[in-house]
C-alpha positions as CSV (number, residue, x, y, z in Angstrom):
1,X,109.5,110.1,125.5
2,X,107.1,112.8,125.5
3,X,103.7,112.2,127.5
4,X,101.0,111.9,125.4
5,X,99.1,115.3,126.6
6,X,102.7,116.6,124.8
7,X,102.1,115.1,121.9
8,X,98.2,116.1,121.6
9,X,99.2,119.7,122.7
10,X,101.6,119.9,119.2
11,X,98.5,118.4,117.3
12,X,95.8,121.0,118.7
13,X,98.7,123.8,117.9
14,X,98.4,122.2,114.3
15,X,95.3,121.8,114.0
16,X,93.2,124.1,116.6
17,X,90.0,122.4,117.9
18,X,88.1,125.9,117.8
19,X,88.6,126.0,114.4
20,X,86.2,122.8,113.6
21,X,82.7,123.4,112.6
22,X,80.3,123.5,115.4
23,X,78.5,120.2,114.4
24,X,81.9,118.4,114.2
25,X,83.2,116.3,116.8
26,X,87.4,116.7,117.1
27,X,89.9,116.0,119.6
28,X,90.6,113.4,122.1
29,X,88.4,110.1,122.2
30,X,90.4,108.3,124.8
31,X,93.5,107.8,126.3
32,X,95.5,108.7,129.2
33,X,97.3,111.7,129.1
34,X,100.1,110.8,131.3
35,X,100.9,107.6,129.4
36,X,104.3,108.0,127.5
37,X,104.2,108.2,123.5
38,X,106.7,106.9,121.1
39,X,105.0,105.0,118.0
40,X,101.7,107.1,116.4
41,X,99.3,105.7,113.8
42,X,97.7,108.2,110.7
43,X,94.5,106.9,109.4
44,X,91.9,108.0,107.4
45,X,89.1,106.3,109.3
46,X,89.0,105.1,113.3
47,X,87.9,101.6,112.2
48,X,88.7,97.9,113.5
49,X,91.2,97.0,110.5
50,X,93.2,100.2,112.0
51,X,93.0,99.7,115.8
52,X,94.4,95.9,114.5
53,X,97.2,97.5,112.8
54,X,98.2,99.4,115.8
55,X,98.1,96.7,118.3
56,X,100.5,94.5,115.6
57,X,102.9,98.0,115.3
58,X,102.5,98.9,119.3
59,X,101.6,102.0,118.6
60,X,100.3,104.1,122.0
61,X,98.0,106.9,119.7
62,X,96.2,106.6,116.6
63,X,95.2,109.9,114.8
64,X,92.4,109.9,112.7
65,X,90.8,112.4,110.3
66,X,87.3,111.3,110.5
67,X,85.6,110.9,114.1
68,X,84.4,107.6,115.5
69,X,81.5,109.4,117.3
70,X,80.3,112.4,115.2
71,X,76.9,112.2,116.3
72,X,77.5,111.6,119.5
73,X,75.8,108.0,121.9
74,X,74.4,106.5,124.6
75,X,76.8,103.2,125.1
76,X,80.0,102.4,124.3
77,X,78.8,98.8,124.7
78,X,81.3,96.4,123.2
79,X,78.4,94.8,121.3
80,X,78.0,97.7,118.8
81,X,80.6,98.1,116.2
82,X,82.2,101.9,117.7
83,X,81.6,100.7,121.5
84,X,84.1,97.9,120.6
85,X,86.4,99.9,119.0
86,X,86.5,102.2,122.5
87,X,87.1,99.0,124.5
88,X,90.0,97.8,122.4
89,X,91.6,101.0,122.4
90,X,91.6,101.3,126.1
91,X,92.3,97.6,127.3
92,X,95.7,98.2,124.9
93,X,96.5,101.5,125.7
94,X,95.8,103.4,122.5
95,X,94.4,106.8,122.5
96,X,92.7,108.4,119.8
97,X,92.8,111.3,118.7
98,X,90.6,113.2,115.8
99,X,91.4,115.9,113.3
100,X,88.3,116.6,110.9
101,X,87.4,119.8,110.1
102,X,89.7,121.8,111.5
103,X,92.7,119.9,109.7
104,X,90.2,120.7,106.4
105,X,90.8,124.5,106.8
106,X,94.3,124.4,108.6
107,X,97.3,125.7,106.5
108,X,98.6,123.3,105.5
109,X,95.2,121.5,105.5
110,X,93.4,118.2,103.4
111,X,93.3,119.8,100.6
112,X,96.7,120.7,100.3
113,X,98.0,117.2,100.7
114,X,95.5,116.1,97.8
115,X,96.8,119.3,95.8
116,X,100.1,117.8,96.4
117,X,99.6,114.7,95.4
118,X,98.1,116.0,91.6
119,X,101.1,117.8,91.6
120,X,99.8,121.0,91.4
121,X,100.4,124.9,92.2
122,X,98.4,125.9,95.0
123,X,97.3,129.5,94.7
124,X,94.5,130.1,97.5
125,X,91.9,128.6,99.8
126,X,88.4,128.1,97.8
127,X,86.6,129.3,100.7
128,X,89.2,131.7,102.4
129,X,88.6,131.6,106.2
130,X,87.6,135.3,107.6
131,X,89.8,134.6,110.7
132,X,93.2,134.2,108.7
133,X,94.3,137.5,108.3
134,X,97.2,135.7,105.5
135,X,94.0,134.6,103.4
136,X,95.6,131.1,103.5
137,X,93.6,128.7,105.8
138,X,89.8,127.4,104.6
139,X,87.9,125.5,102.5
140,X,89.1,123.6,99.0
141,X,92.2,124.8,97.3
142,X,92.4,126.8,94.3
143,X,95.5,125.4,91.8
144,X,97.4,125.7,88.8
145,X,98.7,123.5,86.5
146,X,102.6,123.8,85.2
147,X,101.0,123.2,81.7
148,X,97.6,123.2,80.0
149,X,96.1,119.5,79.4
150,X,92.8,118.0,79.2
151,X,89.9,116.8,81.5
152,X,90.7,113.7,80.5
153,X,94.5,113.3,81.4
154,X,93.7,115.4,84.1
155,X,91.8,112.6,85.1
156,X,94.3,110.2,84.2
157,X,96.7,112.0,86.3
158,X,94.1,111.9,89.4
159,X,93.6,108.1,88.7
160,X,97.5,107.7,88.7
161,X,98.5,109.8,92.2
162,X,95.9,108.7,94.2
163,X,95.7,105.4,96.3
164,X,93.7,103.2,94.1
165,X,89.8,102.1,95.1
166,X,86.9,100.2,93.6
167,X,85.6,103.9,92.6
168,X,88.3,104.4,90.5
169,X,87.9,107.9,89.2
170,X,84.6,109.3,87.2
171,X,84.6,112.3,84.9
172,X,81.4,114.8,83.9
173,X,82.0,117.2,80.7
174,X,84.0,117.5,77.6
175,X,86.4,115.2,78.1
176,X,88.5,116.9,75.5
177,X,88.4,120.3,77.4
178,X,91.7,122.0,77.8
179,X,92.3,122.8,81.7
180,X,94.5,125.5,83.4
181,X,93.2,125.9,86.2
182,X,91.6,123.6,89.2
183,X,89.3,123.5,92.0
184,X,90.6,120.1,94.6
185,X,88.8,119.5,98.0
186,X,89.4,116.5,99.9
187,X,86.0,114.7,101.0
188,X,82.5,115.6,100.1
189,X,82.6,118.6,98.0
190,X,79.5,118.8,96.3
191,X,78.1,122.1,98.9
192,X,81.3,123.9,97.5
193,X,79.8,124.1,93.7
194,X,79.1,128.1,94.5
195,X,82.5,128.9,95.5
196,X,83.7,126.4,92.6
197,X,81.6,128.9,89.9
198,X,82.7,131.9,91.5
199,X,86.7,130.8,91.4
200,X,86.2,130.8,87.3
201,X,88.3,127.3,87.5
202,X,88.1,125.0,84.6
203,X,87.4,121.9,86.5
204,X,86.7,120.7,90.4
205,X,88.0,117.6,91.7
206,X,86.6,116.2,94.9
207,X,84.6,113.0,95.9
208,X,81.0,111.8,96.8
209,X,79.2,113.8,94.1
210,X,75.4,113.7,94.0
211,X,73.6,112.8,91.0
212,X,71.6,116.3,90.8
213,X,74.3,118.8,91.8
214,X,76.7,116.9,89.6
215,X,73.7,117.2,86.9
216,X,73.1,121.3,87.5
217,X,76.7,122.0,87.8
218,X,77.5,120.6,84.2
219,X,74.2,122.4,82.9
220,X,75.5,125.7,84.5
221,X,78.9,126.0,82.5
222,X,81.3,124.0,80.9
223,X,83.2,123.4,84.3
224,X,85.0,119.7,84.3
225,X,83.9,117.3,87.1
226,X,86.4,115.2,88.8
227,X,84.8,112.4,91.1
228,X,87.0,110.5,93.5
229,X,86.6,108.1,96.6
230,X,86.2,109.5,99.3
231,X,88.9,108.2,101.3
232,X,91.4,108.7,98.5
233,X,91.1,112.4,98.6
234,X,91.8,112.3,102.1
235,X,94.4,109.6,102.4
236,X,96.8,111.9,101.6
237,X,96.5,114.3,104.0
238,X,97.6,111.4,106.3
239,X,101.2,111.2,105.0
240,X,101.4,115.1,105.2
241,X,100.2,115.2,108.9
242,X,103.0,112.4,109.6
243,X,105.5,114.6,108.5
244,X,104.4,117.5,110.3
245,X,104.6,115.8,113.4
246,X,108.1,113.9,112.7
247,X,109.1,117.6,112.3
248,X,107.9,118.5,115.4
249,X,109.4,115.7,117.4
250,X,112.8,116.1,116.2
251,X,112.3,119.6,117.1
252,X,111.6,118.2,120.6
253,X,114.1,115.4,120.5
254,X,111.1,113.2,121.1
255,X,112.4,110.2,119.0
256,X,108.9,109.5,117.7
257,X,108.2,106.7,115.3
258,X,105.1,107.9,112.9
259,X,103.5,105.3,110.7
260,X,100.6,105.9,108.3
261,X,98.4,103.4,107.3
262,X,98.0,101.8,103.9
263,X,95.2,100.1,104.7
264,X,92.2,101.1,102.2
265,X,89.5,100.9,104.4
266,X,87.2,102.9,102.0
267,X,83.8,101.0,102.4
268,X,83.4,99.8,98.1
269,X,85.1,96.9,98.1
270,X,84.2,96.5,94.3
271,X,83.1,97.9,91.3
272,X,80.9,96.6,88.2
273,X,80.4,98.2,84.7
274,X,79.4,96.7,81.7
275,X,81.1,99.6,79.8
276,X,80.3,102.9,78.7
277,X,76.9,104.0,78.2
278,X,75.6,104.1,74.7
């Protein structure tokens, strides 16, 4: 059975913390380096539901994509939501490790997992990492479809392949437009519109598209927009990351039991609509 420090070293090799954005908060939040680990749980969000699931499964390490403390704190008092998470983790000897923007730009990274979930063929990063001599790392991915399909059909593909959420899939553009190439980016992607337009793709699938950037994007060009829930676009990474750790465990003879949480921790719970606008 490996020690936590050994498992964390393997995770840092997959997603080096120095490749995270300067504003990010990645790495180990809590955990005893000398503690033994035989069960690991991957999830998107470090929320109470995930900690409770970890307790029920008997895991010693949770790996999440989103940080617990992104902007720092002056307290971990149990009277606060995040403080209670920390108290529960420590009380039950559960470590928490975060791979965020360092997992976004990795090879394979979050957007590779998203592309795989949609059965797309990745041709390269949308925003290449200039430090990667092989040109495979970076934000987002440019992809090709095996066969041309309409924007509406592609949105339906996303709805069928990604985990279901209250938001579902939103579409902007001509539903009958034919797509051959698409860009994808897990998580919030409307800061990437310049790169998307420069790539010449037919559509862009991401999350958290705001009104003004989306409106400007469709005015600029016939680019199709497919907007999914933030959590749904990043959850496929959990399965990809779990498979990577499984392979490392097999090579090292660790016999880890690696789990992926299927709890929907997207904050939106219901969706109401009177139907299509007139």
